Each structure stands twice: as C-alpha cells, then as structure tokens.
N, C-alpha and C positions, 0 to 999 in steps of 0.2 A: 973342640968337641962340638958336633952339630947339635942343634936345638933338640931334635928328636932323641938323640942319645942322652942328653941331659934329662929330658922329661921322662924317658924310660927308666933311668936310674932312680929318679925321685919317686916314681910310681912303684918301685920295687921289681921292675922287670929287667932281668939280667940275661936274657936270651934274645935271639933274633928269629923272627918268624914273619914271613911276608904279610900274612893276614893281620897279625897283631900290629905290625908296623903301619899298615894302612889305617887301622882303627885309631892308633895313636896320632898319626898325621892328620886324620880327620878331626880329632879333638883339638889339636894344635891350630888347625885352620879355623875351626869354630871359635876358639879363644881369640885369635887375631881379629876375626870379623867382629866379635863381641866388643873388643876394646876399640877397634876403629869406629864402630857405631857409637861408642861412648865418648868419642872425641880424641882418642889417642892418635898420634902421628907415628904409626909403627911402620918403619921401613926395614930395619935390620934388627930383628928381635934378639939375635944372638949377642949383640954388643951392648944391650941394656939390661943390667941386673934386675931392675924393677919390672921390666917387661917379662923377663924369664920367670921371676917369682909369681907374677900374676898369671902367666900361662900355665905354670905348674899347678897352682891352686885351682884354676878353672878345670884343668884335666882331671885332677883328683876328685873334684865335685862331679864331673861328667861320668866318672866310673860308677857312681852310685846308681842302683836300680830302684831305690826307695823314693817314691814320688814326694814324700814328706821332706826329704833331704834336698830337694831341688829348690833352694831358696836363694835370695840375694844375700849371700854371706857378707857379714860386715867388713871382713878384710878385703873381699873382692870389691865392695863398694869404695873402700878406702883407696885401693889401687886405681879405680876409675877416676876418683877425684885427683889423685896425685899425678896421673899420667896425661891428663887432658892438656891439649895445646890451647893456649889462649892467644888469639890473634888481636893485636892492639892496632887501632888506627885504620881498619879496613872498612 
C-alpha cells in the first residue's frame, strides 16, 4: 500500500478525489520536510513504521483549522527524538 493510501485510511478518507489527494500529498510532503528538519534521515517512509506513524499524526494535526490546536504535540516531539539520526565521529 502506498503511503498516501495508508494516510488516507488513517484520516478516515475512503474515497479518491484528485483535489483531496493533492491536499493529502501536500500534508505528507510537509510532514516529511518537518521531520527532515528535525534531523530524521527519511528516504523511504513506507518502509519505516515509526515514520508512517509520525506522518499520520502530523497529517491529523494539519487537518485542524483551530489555531489553538496547532501546537507541538508531545507525541510528535517524541517521534522527533526517536527518529533523529546521530552521526558519530564526523
């Protein structure tokens, strides 16, 4: 299953629509950029369960239109800490 299909199901979206797919792909791309900026080495997100979970949570949070809900969620921060790549000896 492609990452977008997994994210759609986890968001409760069971249909295909070109505009909605573009919106979701934009959220996925934003999530990937967010985690790369946080130090993750994301190459193939579909093969990493932790990356999938982090991307889904990011997308769920991105769906909110309430500005008060746009916070650094503690689970999101935990994902950031767990997924960072530590380079030793460089």
